[in-house]
ROSE-4610 file (N, C-alpha, C; in Angstrom, 1 decimal, always signed):
// ROSE-4610
residu = [X/X/X/X/X/X/X/X/X/X/X/X/X/X/X/X/X/X/X/X/X/X/X/X/X/X/X/X/X/X/X/X/X/X/X/X/X/X/X/X/X/X/X/X/X/X/X/X/X/X/X/X/X/X/X/X/X/X/X/X/X/X/X/X/X/X/X/X/X/X/X/X/X/X/X/X/X/X/X/X/X/X/X/X/X/X/X/X/X/X/X/X/X/X/X/X/X/X/X/X/X/X/X/X/X/X/X/X/X/X/X/X/X/X/X/X/X/X/X/X/X/X/X/X/X/X/X/X/X/X/X/X/X/X/X/X/X/X/X/X/X/X/X/X/X/X/X/X/X/X/X/X/X/X/X/X/X/X/X/X/X/X/X/X/X/X/X/X/X/X/X/X/X/X/X/X/X/X/X/X/X/X/X/X/X/X/X/X/X/X/X/X/X/X/X/X/X/X/X/X/X/X/X/X/X/X/X/X/X/X/X/X/X/X/X/X/X/X/X/X/X/X/X/X/X/X/X/X/X/X/X/X/X/X/X/X/X/X/X/X/X/X/X/X/X/X/X/X/X/X/X/X/X/X/X/X/X/X/X/X/X/X/X/X/X/X/X/X/X/X/X/X/X/X/X/X/X/X/X/X/X/X/X/X/X/X/X/X/X/X/X/X/X/X/X/X/X/X/X/X/X/X/X/X/X/X/X/X/X/X/X/X/X/X/X/X/X/X/X/X/X/X/X/X/X/X/X/X/X/X/X/X/X/X/X/X/X/X/X/X/X/X/X/X/X/X/X/X/X/X/X/X/X/X/X/X/X/X/X/X/X/X/X/X/X/X/X/X/X/X/X/X/X/X/X/X/X/X/X/X/X/X/X/X/X/X/X/X/X/X/X/X/X/X/X/X/X/X/X/X/X/X/X/X/X/X/X/X/X/X/X/X/X/X/X/X/X/X/X/X/X/X/X/X/X/X/X/X/X/X/X/X/X/X/X/X/X/X/X/X/X/X/X/X/X/X/X/X/X/X/X/X/X/X/X/X/X/X/X/X/X/X/X/X/X/X/X/X/X/X/X/X/X/X/X/X/X/X/X/X/X/X/X/X/X/X/X/X/X/X/X/X/X/X/X/X/X/X/X/X/X/X/X/X/X/X/X/X/X/X/X/X/X/X/X/X/X/X/X]
num = [1/1/1/2/2/2/3/3/3/4/4/4/5/5/5/6/6/6/7/7/7/8/8/8/9/9/9/10/10/10/11/11/11/12/12/12/13/13/13/14/14/14/15/15/15/16/16/16/17/17/17/18/18/18/19/19/19/20/20/20/21/21/21/22/22/22/23/23/23/24/24/24/25/25/25/26/26/26/27/27/27/28/28/28/29/29/29/30/30/30/31/31/31/32/32/32/33/33/33/34/34/34/35/35/35/36/36/36/37/37/37/38/38/38/39/39/39/40/40/40/41/41/41/42/42/42/43/43/43/44/44/44/45/45/45/46/46/46/47/47/47/48/48/48/49/49/49/50/50/50/51/51/51/52/52/52/53/53/53/54/54/54/55/55/55/56/56/56/57/57/57/58/58/58/59/59/59/60/60/60/61/61/61/62/62/62/63/63/63/64/64/64/65/65/65/66/66/66/67/67/67/68/68/68/69/69/69/70/70/70/71/71/71/72/72/72/73/73/73/74/74/74/75/75/75/76/76/76/77/77/77/78/78/78/79/79/79/80/80/80/81/81/81/82/82/82/83/83/83/84/84/84/85/85/85/86/86/86/87/87/87/88/88/88/89/89/89/90/90/90/91/91/91/92/92/92/93/93/93/94/94/94/95/95/95/96/96/96/97/97/97/98/98/98/99/99/99/100/100/100/101/101/101/102/102/102/103/103/103/104/104/104/105/105/105/106/106/106/107/107/107/108/108/108/109/109/109/110/110/110/111/111/111/112/112/112/113/113/113/114/114/114/115/115/115/116/116/116/117/117/117/118/118/118/119/119/119/120/120/120/121/121/121/122/122/122/123/123/123/124/124/124/125/125/125/126/126/126/127/127/127/128/128/128/129/129/129/130/130/130/131/131/131/132/132/132/133/133/133/134/134/134/135/135/135/136/136/136/137/137/137/138/138/138/139/139/139/140/140/140/141/141/141/142/142/142/143/143/143/144/144/144/145/145/145/146/146/146/147/147/147/148/148/148/149/149/149/150/150/150/151/151/151/152/152/152/153/153/153/154/154/154/155/155/155/156/156/156/157/157/157/158/158/158/159/159/159/160/160/160/161/161/161/162/162/162/163/163/163/164/164/164/165/165/165/166/166/166/167/167/167/168/168/168/169/169/169/170/170/170/171/171/171/172/172/172/173/173/173]
x = [+19.7/+19.5/+18.3/+17.2/+16.0/+15.8/+15.5/+15.2/+16.4/+17.6/+18.8/+19.1/+19.8/+20.2/+21.3/+21.9/+22.9/+22.4/+21.1/+20.4/+20.0/+20.1/+19.7/+18.2/+17.6/+16.1/+15.4/+14.2/+13.4/+13.0/+12.9/+12.5/+11.0/+10.7/+9.3/+8.5/+7.2/+6.3/+5.9/+6.0/+5.6/+6.7/+8.0/+9.1/+9.2/+9.4/+9.6/+10.9/+10.8/+12.0/+13.0/+14.3/+15.3/+16.1/+16.3/+17.1/+18.5/+19.5/+20.9/+21.2/+22.1/+22.5/+23.2/+23.9/+24.5/+23.5/+22.4/+21.4/+20.7/+20.5/+20.0/+20.9/+22.2/+23.2/+23.2/+23.1/+23.1/+21.8/+20.7/+19.5/+19.6/+20.2/+20.3/+21.3/+22.4/+23.4/+22.7/+21.9/+21.3/+20.3/+19.5/+18.6/+19.3/+20.4/+21.2/+21.8/+22.3/+22.7/+21.6/+20.4/+19.3/+19.0/+19.1/+18.8/+19.9/+21.1/+22.2/+22.3/+21.7/+21.8/+21.2/+21.8/+21.3/+19.9/+19.0/+17.7/+17.9/+17.0/+17.0/+16.8/+17.6/+17.5/+16.8/+16.2/+15.5/+16.5/+16.0/+16.9/+16.2/+16.7/+16.1/+14.7/+14.4/+13.1/+12.1/+12.5/+11.6/+10.4/+9.2/+8.1/+7.7/+8.4/+8.0/+8.9/+9.9/+10.8/+10.4/+10.8/+10.5/+11.2/+12.4/+13.1/+12.4/+12.0/+11.4/+10.0/+9.4/+8.0/+8.1/+9.3/+9.4/+9.0/+8.4/+7.8/+6.6/+6.2/+5.0/+3.9/+4.4/+3.4/+3.9/+2.9/+3.2/+3.1/+3.9/+3.9/+3.8/+2.9/+2.8/+3.6/+4.7/+5.5/+5.3/+4.8/+4.6/+5.6/+6.5/+7.4/+6.7/+6.7/+6.0/+6.9/+6.8/+7.5/+7.0/+5.7/+5.1/+3.9/+3.6/+2.5/+1.2/+1.3/+0.1/-0.1/+0.6/+0.6/-0.8/-1.4/-2.7/-2.6/-1.5/-1.4/-1.4/-0.7/-0.8/-2.2/-2.9/-4.3/-5.1/-4.9/-5.6/-5.2/-3.9/-3.5/-4.1/-4.2/-4.8/-6.3/-7.0/-8.4/-8.5/-7.6/-7.7/-7.4/-6.5/-6.2/-7.4/-8.0/-9.2/-10.3/-10.5/-11.6/-11.2/-9.9/-9.5/-9.7/-9.6/-9.8/-9.7/-10.8/-10.9/-10.1/-10.1/-9.3/-7.8/-7.4/-6.0/-5.6/-6.5/-6.2/-6.2/-7.0/-7.0/-5.7/-5.0/-3.8/-2.5/-2.7/-1.6/-0.9/-1.6/-1.0/-1.0/+0.2/+0.5/+0.8/+0.5/+0.7/+1.7/+2.8/+3.9/+4.0/+4.0/+4.1/+5.4/+6.2/+7.5/+7.6/+7.8/+8.1/+9.6/+10.1/+11.6/+12.0/+11.1/+11.5/+10.7/+9.7/+8.9/+8.6/+8.5/+8.0/+6.8/+5.6/+4.4/+4.2/+4.1/+3.8/+5.0/+6.2/+7.4/+8.4/+9.4/+10.3/+11.6/+11.7/+12.8/+13.0/+14.1/+14.4/+14.1/+13.6/+13.2/+14.4/+15.5/+16.6/+17.2/+17.1/+17.6/+16.7/+15.3/+14.4/+14.6/+14.8/+14.9/+16.2/+17.3/+18.5/+18.3/+17.6/+17.4/+16.6/+15.6/+14.7/+15.0/+16.1/+16.6/+15.5/+14.9/+13.8/+14.3/+14.5/+14.9/+13.9/+14.4/+13.6/+12.3/+12.3/+11.1/+10.2/+10.5/+9.7/+8.6/+7.4/+6.4/+6.6/+6.6/+6.8/+6.1/+5.4/+4.7/+5.3/+5.7/+6.3/+5.5/+5.0/+4.4/+5.4/+5.6/+6.6/+5.9/+6.2/+5.7/+6.3/+5.7/+6.2/+7.6/+8.0/+9.4/+10.4/+9.9/+10.8/+11.0/+10.4/+10.6/+9.5/+9.8/+8.9/+7.9/+6.6/+5.5/+5.0/+5.1/+4.6/+5.2/+5.4/+5.8/+4.9/+4.8/+4.0/+4.5/+4.5/+5.0/+3.8/+2.6/+1.5/+0.8/-0.4/-1.2/-1.4/-1.3/-1.5/-3.0/-3.6/-5.1/-5.3/-6.4/-6.8/-6.8/-7.4/-7.4/-6.0/-5.2/-3.8/-3.0/-3.3/-2.6/-3.1/-4.4/-4.9/-4.5/-4.5/-4.1/-2.6/-1.8/-0.3/-0.1/-0.8/-0.7/-1.2/-2.4/-3.1/-2.3/-1.5/-0.8/+0.5/+0.9/+2.2/+2.1/+3.2/+3.3/+2.9/+3.4/+3.2/+1.7/+1.0/-0.4/-1.2/-0.8/-1.5/-1.4/-0.2/+0.0/-0.8/-0.9/-1.7/-3.2/-3.7/-5.1/-5.3/-4.4/-4.6/-4.6/-3.7/-3.6/-4.9/-5.4/-6.7/-7.8/-7.9/-9.0/-8.9/-7.7/-7.4/-7.7/-7.9/-8.1/-6.8/-5.7/-4.4/-4.1/-3.2/-2.7/-2.0/-2.1/-1.5/+0.0/+0.5/+2.0/+2.3/+3.2/+3.5/+4.6/+4.2/+5.1/+5.9/+5.9/+6.7/+7.2]
y = [+20.4/+20.7/+19.9/+20.3/+19.6/+19.8/+18.7/+18.8/+18.7/+18.6/+18.5/+17.1/+16.8/+15.5/+14.9/+15.7/+15.2/+14.6/+14.9/+14.4/+13.0/+12.2/+10.8/+10.7/+11.7/+11.7/+12.2/+11.7/+12.2/+13.6/+14.4/+15.8/+15.9/+17.1/+17.3/+17.3/+16.9/+16.9/+18.3/+19.2/+20.6/+21.3/+20.9/+21.5/+21.1/+22.0/+21.6/+20.7/+19.8/+19.0/+19.8/+19.8/+20.6/+19.7/+20.3/+19.6/+20.2/+19.3/+19.8/+20.6/+21.6/+22.5/+21.7/+20.6/+19.8/+19.2/+18.7/+18.1/+19.2/+20.4/+21.5/+21.8/+21.9/+22.2/+21.1/+19.9/+18.8/+18.8/+19.2/+19.3/+20.4/+21.6/+22.7/+22.3/+21.6/+21.2/+20.3/+19.3/+18.4/+19.1/+20.0/+20.8/+21.6/+22.2/+23.0/+22.1/+20.9/+20.0/+19.6/+19.3/+18.9/+20.0/+21.3/+22.4/+22.6/+22.2/+22.3/+21.2/+20.0/+18.8/+19.1/+18.5/+18.7/+18.0/+18.5/+17.9/+16.5/+15.6/+14.3/+14.4/+13.5/+13.5/+12.3/+12.4/+11.2/+10.1/+8.9/+7.7/+6.9/+5.8/+4.9/+4.5/+4.6/+4.2/+5.4/+6.4/+7.6/+7.0/+7.0/+6.4/+7.2/+8.3/+9.1/+8.7/+7.9/+7.5/+6.1/+5.7/+4.4/+3.3/+3.6/+2.6/+2.5/+3.7/+3.7/+3.1/+3.0/+2.4/+0.9/+0.3/-1.2/-1.6/-2.8/-3.4/-2.8/-1.6/-0.9/-0.8/-0.7/-0.4/-1.2/-1.4/-1.9/-0.6/-0.5/+0.7/+0.4/+1.1/+1.1/+2.4/+2.2/+3.4/+3.4/+4.6/+4.8/+5.8/+5.4/+6.3/+6.8/+8.1/+8.6/+9.7/+9.9/+11.0/+12.4/+12.4/+13.7/+13.4/+14.3/+14.1/+14.3/+14.8/+14.9/+13.8/+12.7/+11.6/+10.9/+10.5/+9.8/+8.5/+7.8/+6.5/+6.7/+7.8/+8.1/+8.4/+9.2/+9.5/+8.2/+7.3/+6.0/+5.2/+5.3/+4.6/+5.3/+6.6/+7.3/+6.9/+6.8/+6.4/+5.0/+4.1/+2.7/+2.7/+3.5/+3.6/+4.2/+5.1/+5.7/+4.7/+3.9/+2.8/+1.8/+1.5/+0.5/+1.0/+2.3/+3.0/+2.1/+1.6/+0.9/-0.4/-1.1/-2.3/-2.1/-0.9/-0.6/-0.2/+0.5/+0.8/-0.4/-1.4/-2.7/-3.4/-3.2/-3.9/-3.0/-1.8/-0.9/-0.5/-0.2/+0.2/+1.7/+2.1/+3.6/+3.7/+4.9/+5.2/+6.4/+6.1/+7.1/+7.3/+8.6/+9.0/+9.8/+9.4/+10.0/+10.4/+11.7/+12.2/+12.7/+13.2/+13.6/+14.6/+15.4/+16.4/+16.3/+15.5/+15.5/+14.1/+13.9/+12.7/+13.1/+12.5/+12.7/+11.4/+11.6/+10.4/+9.9/+10.5/+10.1/+11.2/+11.2/+12.3/+12.0/+10.9/+10.6/+11.5/+11.6/+12.4/+11.5/+12.1/+11.3/+10.6/+11.3/+10.6/+9.4/+9.6/+8.5/+7.3/+7.5/+6.4/+5.7/+6.5/+6.0/+5.1/+5.6/+4.7/+3.5/+3.6/+2.4/+1.3/+1.8/+0.8/+0.6/+1.2/+1.1/+1.5/+2.6/+3.1/+4.4/+4.3/+5.5/+6.7/+7.9/+9.1/+9.2/+8.9/+9.0/+7.8/+6.8/+5.6/+5.7/+5.0/+4.8/+3.4/+3.3/+2.0/+1.9/+0.9/+0.7/-0.5/-0.3/-1.3/-1.4/-2.6/-2.9/-3.6/-2.9/-3.4/-3.9/-5.1/-5.7/-5.1/-5.4/-4.9/-5.4/-6.5/-7.0/-6.3/-5.4/-4.7/-5.4/-6.5/-7.2/-6.8/-6.9/-6.5/-7.6/-7.2/-8.2/-8.3/-7.1/-7.1/-5.8/-5.9/-4.7/-4.7/-3.5/-3.3/-2.1/-2.2/-1.0/+0.0/-0.3/+0.6/+0.6/+1.2/+1.2/-0.3/-0.5/-1.8/-1.9/-2.9/-3.1/-3.4/-2.9/-3.1/-4.6/-5.4/-6.8/-7.5/-7.0/-7.5/-7.1/-5.8/-5.3/-6.1/-6.3/-7.0/-8.5/-9.1/-10.5/-10.6/-9.8/-9.8/-9.7/-8.7/-8.5/-9.7/-10.2/-11.3/-12.6/-12.7/-14.0/-14.0/-12.8/-12.7/-13.4/-14.0/-14.7/-13.8/-12.6/-11.6/-11.3/-11.1/-10.8/-12.1/-13.2/-14.4/-14.6/-14.3/-14.3/-13.3/-12.0/-11.0/-11.4/-12.0/-12.4/-13.5/-14.5/-15.6/-15.0/-14.1/-13.5/-12.8/-12.0/-11.3/-12.2/-13.4/-14.3/-15.0/-15.0/-15.6/-14.6/-13.3/-12.3/-11.7/-12.0/-11.5/-10.2/-9.4/-8.2/-8.7/-7.9/-8.2/-8.2/-7.3/-7.3/-7.8/-8.7/-9.3/-8.4/-7.7/-6.8/-7.5/-8.7/-9.4/-10.6]
z = [+63.1/+61.6/+61.1/+61.5/+61.1/+59.6/+58.9/+57.4/+56.5/+57.0/+56.1/+55.8/+54.8/+54.4/+55.3/+56.1/+57.0/+58.3/+58.5/+59.7/+59.5/+60.6/+60.5/+60.7/+61.4/+61.6/+60.4/+60.1/+58.9/+59.1/+58.0/+58.1/+58.6/+59.2/+59.5/+58.3/+58.4/+57.3/+56.8/+57.7/+57.3/+56.6/+56.7/+56.1/+54.6/+53.7/+52.3/+52.1/+51.2/+50.9/+50.2/+50.6/+50.0/+49.0/+47.8/+46.8/+46.9/+47.0/+47.1/+45.9/+46.1/+45.0/+43.8/+44.1/+43.1/+42.2/+42.7/+41.9/+41.0/+41.5/+40.7/+39.6/+39.8/+38.8/+37.7/+38.1/+37.1/+36.3/+36.9/+36.1/+35.1/+35.5/+34.6/+33.5/+33.8/+32.8/+31.8/+32.2/+31.3/+30.4/+31.0/+30.2/+29.1/+29.5/+28.5/+27.4/+27.7/+26.7/+25.8/+26.3/+25.5/+24.5/+24.9/+24.0/+22.9/+23.2/+22.3/+21.3/+21.6/+20.8/+19.4/+18.4/+17.1/+16.9/+16.1/+15.9/+15.3/+15.6/+15.1/+13.6/+12.8/+11.4/+10.9/+9.7/+9.2/+8.9/+9.0/+8.7/+7.6/+7.3/+6.2/+6.7/+7.9/+8.4/+8.2/+7.6/+7.3/+6.4/+6.9/+6.1/+4.9/+4.7/+3.5/+2.3/+2.5/+1.4/+1.0/-0.2/-0.7/+0.2/+0.6/+1.4/+2.8/+3.3/+4.6/+4.7/+3.5/+3.4/+3.6/+3.3/+3.4/+4.8/+4.8/+6.0/+6.5/+6.0/+6.4/+5.3/+4.1/+2.9/+1.7/+0.9/-0.5/-1.3/-2.4/-3.2/-4.6/-5.3/-6.8/-7.2/-7.8/-8.3/-9.8/-10.3/-11.7/-12.2/-13.1/-13.8/-15.1/-15.3/-16.5/-17.1/-18.4/-19.0/-18.6/-18.2/-17.8/-16.9/-15.9/-15.1/-15.8/-17.1/-17.9/-18.9/-18.8/-19.6/-19.5/-20.6/-20.6/-19.8/-19.9/-19.2/-17.7/-17.2/-15.8/-15.4/-16.2/-15.8/-15.7/-16.6/-16.6/-15.3/-14.9/-13.6/-12.4/-12.4/-11.3/-11.2/-12.3/-12.3/-11.7/-12.1/-11.6/-10.1/-9.6/-8.2/-7.4/-8.0/-7.4/-7.2/-8.3/-8.2/-7.1/-6.9/-5.9/-4.5/-4.3/-3.0/-1.8/-1.3/+0.0/-0.1/-1.2/-1.4/-1.3/-1.9/-1.8/-0.3/+0.4/+1.8/+2.6/+2.4/+3.2/+3.0/+1.9/+1.6/+1.8/+2.5/+2.8/+1.5/+0.5/-0.8/-1.0/-1.3/-1.6/-3.1/-3.6/-5.0/-5.1/-5.8/-6.0/-7.5/-7.8/-9.2/-9.5/-10.5/-10.8/-12.2/-12.4/-13.7/-13.7/-14.8/-14.8/-13.7/-13.2/-12.2/-10.9/-10.8/-9.6/-9.1/-7.8/-7.2/-6.3/-6.5/-5.7/-4.9/-3.6/-2.8/-2.0/-2.3/-1.5/-1.5/-0.7/-0.6/-1.4/-2.1/-2.9/-4.1/-4.7/-5.9/-7.1/-8.2/-9.3/-10.0/-10.1/-10.8/-9.9/-8.6/-7.7/-7.9/-8.0/-8.1/-9.5/-10.5/-11.9/-12.0/-11.3/-11.3/-10.5/-9.3/-8.5/-9.2/-10.0/-10.6/-12.1/-12.6/-14.0/-15.0/-14.8/-15.7/-16.4/-17.8/-18.5/-18.3/-18.5/-18.2/-19.0/-20.3/-21.1/-21.2/-20.4/-20.4/-19.4/-19.7/-18.8/-18.2/-16.9/-16.3/-14.9/-14.7/-13.3/-12.6/-11.4/-10.6/-9.2/-9.0/-7.7/-6.8/-5.6/-4.7/-3.4/-2.9/-1.7/-0.5/+0.7/+1.9/+2.2/+1.6/+1.8/+0.9/+0.1/-0.8/-2.2/-2.4/-3.6/-4.6/-5.9/-7.0/-7.1/-7.0/-7.2/-8.6/-9.3/-10.7/-11.4/-12.7/-13.5/-14.7/-15.3/-16.5/-17.2/-18.6/-19.4/-19.6/-19.2/-19.3/-17.9/-17.9/-16.6/-16.1/-14.8/-14.3/-13.8/-14.3/-14.0/-12.5/-12.0/-10.6/-10.2/-11.0/-10.6/-10.6/-11.5/-11.5/-10.2/-9.8/-8.6/-7.4/-7.2/-6.1/-6.1/-7.3/-7.4/-7.0/-7.5/-7.1/-5.6/-5.0/-3.6/-2.8/-3.2/-2.5/-2.6/-3.7/-3.9/-3.1/-2.6/-1.9/-0.5/-0.1/+1.2/+2.4/+2.4/+3.5/+3.6/+2.5/+2.5/+3.0/+2.6/+3.1/+4.6/+5.1/+6.6/+7.3/+6.7/+7.3/+7.3/+6.3/+6.2/+7.3/+7.3/+8.3/+9.7/+10.1/+11.4/+11.7/+10.7/+10.9/+11.2/+10.5/+10.7/+12.1/+12.6/+14.0/+15.1/+14.7/+15.6/+16.2/+15.6/+16.0/+15.3/+15.9/+15.1/+13.9/+12.8/+11.5/+11.7/+12.5/+12.7/+14.1/+14.2/+15.5/+16.1/+17.2/+17.9/+19.0/+19.1/+20.2/+19.8]
């Protein structure tokens, strides 16, 4: 029985390697189970939710009575001017009106309850990577105030120090 697994001698090099039927059946069974498994669902680590952004991004959440509010337009202009500086600091901009959230997958009523902001109020909240509030304002938050609040935080100071040392900003080990 040349080439079988019951042989003590090695198979000829010209003969194809035979895979036992049991192994083939196990592979087929495993593949079938993989196809039947439910798809992975998003968890709290979903980077598109405010909770999932924690440890990865700083977030400026602006609650507004309307997406057409002049104060929101002013905040949008401020964020546009910050551009590169905001990106350097991993800052995201989330806008919330009574029916819509732009920049995150959360529901507006859930965010308003979480941050205790009444529906018709304008309120800006700057959240650090650790999830703590860095700054709040009842109107548009000025660019210099945003950058100062971020740069004053312990996490940002550590990031800058690591960058100056040539180390990765996030320690993966």
